[in-house]
C-alpha positions as CSV (number, residue, x, y, z in Angstrom):
1,M,-0.2,-0.2,0.1
2,E,1.9,3.2,-0.9
3,R,0.5,6.4,0.8
4,R,1.6,10.2,0.3
5,L,1.1,13.8,1.5
6,A,-1.1,15.5,-1.2
7,A,-3.0,18.4,-1.3
8,I,-6.9,18.1,-2.8
9,L,-9.2,19.6,-4.6
10,A,-13.0,18.8,-4.7
11,A,-15.2,20.7,-5.9
12,D,-19.2,20.5,-7.0
13,V,-21.6,22.4,-8.7
14,F,-24.3,24.5,-6.3
15,G,-27.7,23.6,-7.2
16,Y,-27.3,21.1,-10.2
17,S,-30.0,18.3,-9.4
18,R,-32.5,20.8,-10.1
19,M,-30.5,22.6,-13.1
20,M,-30.4,19.0,-14.6
21,S,-34.4,18.7,-13.7
22,E,-35.4,22.2,-15.3
23,D,-32.9,21.7,-18.3
24,E,-30.9,18.7,-18.8
25,A,-29.1,19.0,-21.7
26,G,-28.4,22.6,-21.3
27,T,-26.9,22.1,-18.0
28,L,-24.5,19.5,-19.3
29,A,-23.8,21.3,-22.3
30,A,-22.2,24.2,-19.9
31,L,-20.7,22.5,-17.2
32,Q,-18.4,20.1,-20.3
33,R,-17.6,24.0,-21.4
34,C,-16.5,25.3,-18.4
35,R,-14.3,21.7,-17.7
36,S,-13.0,22.0,-21.2
37,E,-12.1,25.8,-21.1
38,L,-12.0,26.6,-17.7
39,I,-11.2,23.9,-15.3
40,D,-9.1,21.6,-16.6
41,P,-6.5,23.7,-17.9
42,A,-6.3,25.4,-14.8
43,I,-5.6,22.3,-13.1
44,A,-3.0,21.7,-15.8
45,R,-1.5,25.4,-15.0
46,H,-1.2,25.0,-11.6
47,H,0.8,21.0,-12.4
48,G,-2.1,19.3,-10.4
49,R,-3.8,16.3,-12.0
50,I,-7.6,15.1,-12.1
51,V,-8.5,12.4,-10.5
52,K,-11.7,11.2,-11.3
53,L,-15.1,12.9,-12.6
54,M,-18.2,12.5,-11.1
55,G,-21.3,13.7,-12.0
56,D,-21.1,17.4,-11.6
57,G,-18.3,17.0,-9.4
58,L,-14.5,16.2,-9.4
59,L,-11.5,15.5,-7.6
60,A,-8.3,17.2,-8.2
61,E,-4.8,16.3,-6.6
62,F,-1.6,18.6,-6.5
63,A,2.0,18.5,-5.1
64,S,1.4,22.0,-3.6
65,V,-1.1,23.2,-1.3
66,V,-0.7,26.5,-2.6
67,E,-1.3,25.6,-6.1
68,A,-4.1,23.7,-5.4
69,V,-5.4,27.2,-3.3
70,D,-4.4,29.4,-6.2
71,C,-6.6,27.5,-8.8
72,A,-8.8,26.6,-6.7
73,A,-9.1,30.6,-6.6
74,E,-8.4,31.3,-10.4
75,I,-11.3,29.2,-10.9
76,Q,-13.8,31.0,-9.0
77,R,-12.6,34.4,-9.8
78,E,-12.9,33.0,-13.5
79,M,-16.5,31.5,-12.9
80,A,-17.3,35.1,-11.2
81,A,-16.6,37.0,-14.3
82,R,-18.5,34.5,-16.3
83,N,-21.7,34.6,-14.3
84,A,-21.8,38.3,-14.4
85,G,-22.4,38.3,-17.8
86,V,-25.0,35.5,-18.0
87,T,-28.5,36.4,-18.1
88,N,-30.4,32.8,-17.5
89,K,-31.6,32.3,-13.9
90,R,-29.1,29.3,-12.9
91,P,-25.5,30.2,-13.7
92,M,-23.6,27.4,-13.0
93,I,-22.0,27.9,-9.8
94,F,-19.3,25.7,-8.3
95,R,-18.2,25.3,-4.5
96,I,-14.7,24.1,-3.4
97,G,-12.6,22.5,-0.4
98,V,-9.4,22.0,0.0
99,H,-6.8,19.7,2.2
100,L,-3.8,19.0,3.0
101,G,-3.2,15.1,4.6
102,D,-2.6,11.7,4.0
103,V,-3.9,10.2,1.2
104,I,-3.4,6.2,-0.5
105,V,-2.7,5.4,-3.6
106,E,-4.1,2.3,-5.9
107,G,-3.5,2.6,-9.6
108,D,-4.5,6.4,-10.5
109,D,-7.1,6.6,-7.8
110,I,-6.4,8.2,-4.0
111,Y,-8.5,7.0,-1.2
112,G,-8.6,8.1,2.8
113,D,-9.2,10.7,5.2
114,G,-7.3,13.3,3.0
115,V,-9.7,13.1,0.3
116,N,-12.8,12.7,2.7
117,I,-11.9,15.8,4.0
118,A,-11.4,17.6,1.7
119,A,-15.1,16.2,0.0
120,R,-16.8,17.4,2.9
121,L,-15.0,20.8,3.1
122,E,-16.7,21.5,-0.3
123,G,-19.7,20.5,0.8
124,I,-20.0,23.3,3.7
125,S,-18.2,25.8,1.1
126,E,-20.7,28.8,0.3
127,P,-21.8,28.7,-3.4
128,G,-19.0,30.3,-5.3
129,G,-16.5,30.0,-2.4
130,I,-13.6,28.0,-1.4
131,C,-13.4,26.0,2.2
132,I,-9.3,25.2,3.6
133,S,-8.5,22.9,6.1
134,R,-6.5,24.5,9.2
135,Q,-3.3,22.3,7.3
136,A,-4.0,23.9,3.9
137,H,-4.8,27.3,5.3
138,D,-1.2,27.4,7.6
139,Q,0.5,26.6,3.9
140,V,-1.0,29.1,2.3
141,H,-2.4,32.4,4.3
142,K,1.5,33.9,3.9
143,K,1.9,33.3,0.2
144,L,-1.6,33.8,-1.2
145,A,-3.1,37.5,-0.7
146,L,-6.5,35.5,-0.2
147,G,-9.4,36.9,2.2
148,Y,-9.5,34.0,5.0
149,R,-12.7,33.7,7.8
150,S,-12.1,31.1,9.8
151,L,-15.3,29.4,10.5
152,G,-13.9,27.5,13.3
153,P,-13.7,23.9,14.6
154,Q,-16.4,22.0,11.9
155,N,-18.7,18.7,12.5
156,L,-18.0,16.9,9.3
157,K,-20.2,14.0,8.0
158,N,-18.3,10.5,8.7
159,I,-15.1,12.2,10.2
160,P,-14.5,11.6,13.7
161,D,-12.8,14.1,15.2
162,P,-13.8,18.2,14.4
163,V,-11.8,20.1,11.5
164,E,-11.0,23.6,12.1
165,A,-11.8,25.3,8.4
166,F,-11.4,28.9,6.8
167,A,-13.8,30.3,4.0
168,I,-12.4,32.4,1.0
169,K,-14.9,34.1,-0.2
170,G,-15.9,38.0,-1.9
171,D,-14.4,40.8,-4.7
172,G,-11.4,38.8,-5.9
173,L,-11.7,36.6,-3.8
174,A,-10.1,38.5,-0.4
175,V,-12.3,40.5,1.9
176,S,-10.5,43.3,4.1
177,D,-10.7,41.8,7.9
178,E,-8.2,39.3,6.7
179,V,-5.5,42.0,6.0
180,Q,-4.1,44.4,8.7
181,E,-2.7,47.9,8.1
182,I,0.2,49.0,10.3
183,R,0.9,52.3,11.0
184,Y,2.9,54.6,13.5
185,C,2.3,57.9,15.0
186,R,4.0,59.9,18.3
187,A,2.7,60.3,21.8
188,P,2.9,64.2,23.2
189,D,6.8,62.9,24.6
190,G,7.9,62.1,21.3
191,V,7.2,57.9,22.2
192,R,6.5,56.2,18.9
193,L,3.4,54.0,18.8
194,A,2.1,51.9,16.6
195,Y,-0.9,51.1,15.0
196,A,-3.3,48.8,13.1
197,I,-6.1,48.7,11.3
198,S,-8.3,45.9,10.0
199,G,-11.7,44.8,8.6
200,Q,-15.0,47.6,7.3
201,G,-17.8,48.7,9.0
202,P,-18.6,50.9,11.8
203,P,-15.2,51.5,13.9
204,L,-14.2,49.3,17.2
205,V,-11.0,50.6,19.3
206,K,-9.1,47.8,21.3
207,T,-7.3,49.2,24.0
208,A,-3.5,47.3,24.6
209,N,-3.4,44.8,26.6
210,W,-0.3,42.4,28.7
211,L,2.9,42.5,25.6
212,N,0.6,43.1,22.3
213,H,3.1,42.7,19.3
214,L,0.5,43.8,16.3
215,E,2.5,41.5,13.8
216,Y,2.8,38.6,16.1
217,D,-0.2,38.5,17.3
218,W,-2.5,38.8,13.9
219,D,-0.1,35.4,12.8
220,S,-0.9,33.9,16.4
221,P,-2.9,30.7,17.8
222,I,-3.6,32.7,20.5
223,W,-4.9,35.6,19.0
224,H,-5.3,35.3,15.5
225,Q,-8.8,33.9,15.3
226,F,-9.9,36.7,18.2
227,L,-8.4,39.7,16.5
228,L,-10.3,38.3,13.1
229,G,-13.7,38.0,15.1
230,L,-13.2,42.0,16.3
231,S,-12.8,42.4,12.6
232,K,-15.6,41.0,11.0
233,G,-17.9,43.7,10.4
234,H,-16.0,46.9,12.6
235,T,-12.4,48.9,11.2
236,L,-10.8,47.0,13.9
237,I,-8.0,50.0,15.6
238,R,-5.3,48.6,18.0
239,Y,-1.9,49.2,19.0
240,D,1.1,48.4,21.1
241,A,1.3,50.0,23.9
242,R,4.7,52.0,24.8
243,G,6.8,49.3,26.4
244,N,6.3,46.2,23.7
245,G,5.5,45.3,20.3
246,L,6.4,47.7,18.1
247,S,6.1,51.0,19.5
248,D,9.3,52.0,21.6
249,W,10.1,50.0,24.3
250,D,12.8,52.1,26.0
251,V,11.0,55.0,27.6
252,A,11.1,57.4,30.5
253,E,7.4,56.8,31.8
254,L,5.2,54.4,32.1
255,S,1.8,55.4,33.9
256,L,-1.4,55.0,33.7
257,D,-1.5,58.1,32.7
258,A,0.8,57.7,29.8
259,W,-1.0,54.7,28.3
260,V,-4.4,56.9,28.6
261,T,-2.6,59.6,26.3
262,D,-1.3,56.8,24.4
263,L,-4.8,55.4,23.6
264,E,-5.9,59.4,22.5
265,T,-2.4,59.5,20.1
266,V,-3.8,56.4,18.3
267,V,-7.2,57.5,18.1
268,E,-6.6,60.8,16.9
269,A,-4.1,59.6,14.8
270,A,-6.9,57.0,13.1
271,G,-9.5,59.8,13.0
272,M,-11.8,57.7,14.7
273,K,-14.3,60.8,16.4
274,R,-16.9,58.4,18.7
275,F,-16.8,54.7,18.7
276,P,-17.1,51.5,20.9
277,L,-13.6,50.9,23.2
278,L,-12.8,47.3,24.5
279,G,-10.6,46.8,27.2
280,I,-8.7,43.4,28.1
281,S,-7.4,42.8,31.6
282,Q,-5.5,45.9,32.5
283,G,-6.6,47.5,29.2
284,C,-9.9,47.8,31.1
285,A,-8.9,50.6,33.8
286,I,-7.2,52.5,30.7
287,S,-10.4,52.3,29.1
288,I,-12.2,52.9,32.0
289,A,-10.0,56.4,32.7
290,Y,-10.4,57.0,28.8
291,A,-14.0,56.4,28.8
292,V,-14.3,59.0,31.9
293,R,-12.1,61.9,30.4
294,H,-13.9,61.3,27.1
295,P,-17.5,60.8,27.1
296,E,-18.1,62.6,24.1
297,R,-16.0,60.0,22.2
298,V,-16.9,56.0,24.1
299,S,-20.4,55.4,22.5
300,H,-20.2,51.5,24.6
301,L,-17.7,50.3,26.7
302,I,-16.8,46.7,26.7
303,L,-14.6,45.5,29.1
304,Y,-13.6,41.6,29.3
305,G,-11.3,40.0,32.2
306,G,-10.4,43.7,33.9
307,F,-10.2,45.0,37.4
308,A,-9.8,48.3,38.8
309,L,-7.4,47.4,41.2
310,G,-4.0,46.8,40.6
311,A,-2.7,44.0,42.1
312,S,0.0,45.4,44.3
313,K,-2.9,47.7,45.8
314,R,-5.2,44.6,46.8
315,S,-3.0,43.2,50.1
316,P,0.3,42.7,51.1
317,E,1.1,39.2,49.7
318,T,-0.1,40.3,46.4
319,R,2.3,43.1,46.6
320,E,5.2,40.4,47.7
321,K,4.2,38.3,44.8
322,Q,4.2,41.1,42.5
323,K,8.1,42.5,44.1
324,A,8.9,38.8,43.3
325,L,7.7,38.0,40.4
326,A,9.1,41.3,38.3
327,T,12.4,40.5,40.1
328,L,12.2,36.9,38.6
329,M,11.5,38.9,35.3
330,R,14.3,41.4,35.1
331,L,16.9,38.3,35.7
332,E,15.3,35.6,33.3
333,W,12.8,36.9,31.1
334,G,15.8,36.8,27.9
335,A,16.6,33.2,29.0
336,N,16.6,30.3,26.8
337,N,14.6,28.3,30.3
338,P,11.4,29.5,29.3
339,I,10.4,28.6,33.2
340,I,9.3,32.5,34.5
341,R,7.3,33.2,30.9
342,Q,5.8,29.7,31.6
343,L,4.6,31.1,35.0
344,F,2.3,33.4,33.3
345,A,1.2,31.4,30.6
346,S,0.2,29.0,33.2
347,A,-2.3,32.0,34.7
348,L,-3.1,33.2,31.6
349,M,-4.3,30.5,30.2
350,P,-4.3,27.1,31.5
351,E,-5.7,24.6,29.6
352,A,-4.1,25.8,26.4
353,T,-2.6,23.2,24.3
354,K,0.8,22.2,24.3
355,E,1.5,24.5,20.7
356,Q,-0.4,27.4,22.1
357,A,1.6,27.4,25.9
358,D,5.3,27.7,23.6
359,T,3.6,30.1,20.9
360,F,2.3,32.6,24.1
361,N,6.1,31.8,26.1
362,E,7.8,32.7,22.6
363,L,5.7,35.2,21.7
364,Q,6.6,37.5,25.4
365,R,10.2,36.9,24.8
366,R,10.1,39.0,21.7
367,T,7.4,41.4,22.4
368,T,9.5,42.8,25.6
369,S,12.8,42.7,27.3
370,G,13.1,41.8,30.7
371,E,13.4,45.3,31.9
372,C,10.3,46.6,30.1
373,A,8.0,43.6,31.4
374,A,9.1,44.0,35.0
375,R,8.1,47.9,34.9
376,Y,5.1,46.8,32.7
377,L,4.0,44.9,35.5
378,E,4.5,47.0,38.6
379,T,2.1,49.8,36.5
380,A,-0.4,47.7,36.5
381,G,-0.3,46.6,40.0
382,E,-0.5,50.3,41.1
383,F,-3.9,50.8,38.6
384,D,-6.4,52.0,40.9
385,V,-9.8,53.7,38.7
386,T,-12.4,52.7,41.7
387,G,-13.2,56.5,42.4
388,L,-13.9,57.1,38.0
389,L,-16.0,54.0,38.2
390,P,-19.2,55.9,39.0
391,Q,-18.0,58.4,36.7
392,V,-18.4,56.4,33.5
393,R,-21.8,57.4,31.3
394,A,-21.4,54.7,28.3
395,P,-23.3,52.0,28.4
396,T,-21.3,49.2,29.7
397,L,-20.8,45.6,29.1
398,V,-18.2,43.6,32.0
399,M,-17.8,40.2,31.1
400,H,-15.0,38.0,33.2
401,A,-14.3,33.7,33.1
402,R,-15.4,32.1,36.3
403,G,-12.7,30.3,36.4
404,D,-10.1,32.9,35.6
405,P,-7.0,32.4,37.5
406,R,-4.9,35.1,36.7
407,Q,-8.0,38.0,37.9
408,P,-10.8,36.3,39.8
409,M,-13.9,36.7,38.8
410,E,-14.7,38.9,42.0
411,L,-12.8,41.3,40.7
412,G,-14.7,41.9,37.3
413,R,-18.2,41.7,39.0
414,Q,-17.1,44.5,41.6
415,M,-16.0,46.7,39.0
416,A,-19.6,46.3,36.7
417,A,-21.2,47.0,40.6
418,G,-19.2,50.5,40.5
419,I,-20.2,51.5,36.8
420,P,-24.1,52.7,36.9
421,G,-25.8,51.0,34.7
422,A,-23.0,47.8,33.9
423,K,-24.5,44.8,32.9
424,F,-22.0,41.6,34.0
425,V,-21.8,38.5,32.1
426,V,-19.6,34.9,33.5
427,L,-18.3,33.3,30.8
428,Q,-18.2,29.7,31.5
429,G,-14.3,29.3,31.4
430,N,-10.9,28.5,33.0
431,N,-9.1,31.3,30.8
432,H,-7.7,34.7,31.3
433,I,-6.9,34.9,27.9
434,L,-9.8,33.7,25.6
435,L,-9.1,30.9,23.4
436,P,-10.7,29.8,19.9
437,Q,-11.7,26.2,21.6
438,E,-13.1,26.8,24.7
439,P,-17.1,27.6,25.0
440,A,-16.4,31.2,26.2
441,F,-14.7,32.0,23.0
442,A,-18.1,32.2,21.0
443,R,-20.2,33.5,24.3
444,F,-18.0,36.1,24.1
445,F,-18.4,37.3,20.4
446,E,-22.5,36.3,21.2
447,E,-22.5,38.9,23.9
448,L,-20.4,41.7,22.1
449,R,-22.4,41.7,18.8
450,L,-25.7,41.9,20.7
451,F,-24.7,44.2,22.6
452,L,-23.4,46.6,20.0
453,A,-26.5,46.0,18.2
454,N,-28.2,47.7,20.7
């Protein structure tokens, strides 16, 4: 038995049975024209081969998944152009699925889960679109300038484990919420700040939180799907705070006031006038301070996993713990041994996969220096916006994971209780950082959409 790794493309015609029942001869002739004039030549140009034809469907094999997805995009673009000039009621519209996986070879035919997954992805593809697996996406998303919209894990028929899927559809098979543009501006004290714009629609501004990096976060298995979710249906503005990421690291001042000023600077540079403001973790205190300072700008305030009182001000025990952590960060942060960074990864997302935990460890190391990380921790530990809570005027949604080990849920409840009219939602989860595989992730976006819709 021969096995090999292959990129599999499966395609069929949307609504083919009905089209055949209405005009059998015309539909068959149109399908044959599409194959001979477009599909067969495209597959050949991309160094693929047609394995088999099955009525309106086909199965093709490629040695390169980049070629397979590029071929699929070419077919769908050309079909969209052809259908734009068609006047009949039922144009020929294809659905395509692409997967990179192991196949069993028998003569000219191929079998196995690699083939089955591609066929099932075709079945959930939007008409005129493409659906690809995570395995395919990871190989092509930096090589092909297409719009990749995460569909999350999908339960596919006769496939035992969920398959993470991505949709590709839109003008030129590219959508703007999958692309970010990075820009720079300067705070009043001269510190250079990096900010990113992604998505299309009404604005949504996200305050910086623990050790962001605009580029690394965008590609990270920790943050990527979360950021895409925020970009969907919105123009998302986010930035790296002073002290980390693409913004200046070695700065004279780190303080709540400086970070609020950074937010003001980014908002002005991006041309935002009035917008919902999202704060996560220590970003909640910064968001609260900004909302009180600029009530005319903030239409909605969304706070997740946050606190009004920093850890160093809660008790003598937490203050000593903060001091110890800061000392270890200064000594060990950049070392090859990731123990100190693993402490934070375990506290922020105890239910992460090994890949997610390892990625987050490396992300923290690359995002800032040990000195900057320690200063960041110490500064956030001294936050106290409890006196500002009653002054918040924007409609406010506060969310917190029930089992959050880094910032206990009671901190979120206290924060919500201090803000007039705030809604408090408990998410069923044990992670401080929301992960795509947990139910709290979907609940977060459900609550966010409902809140902004009102």
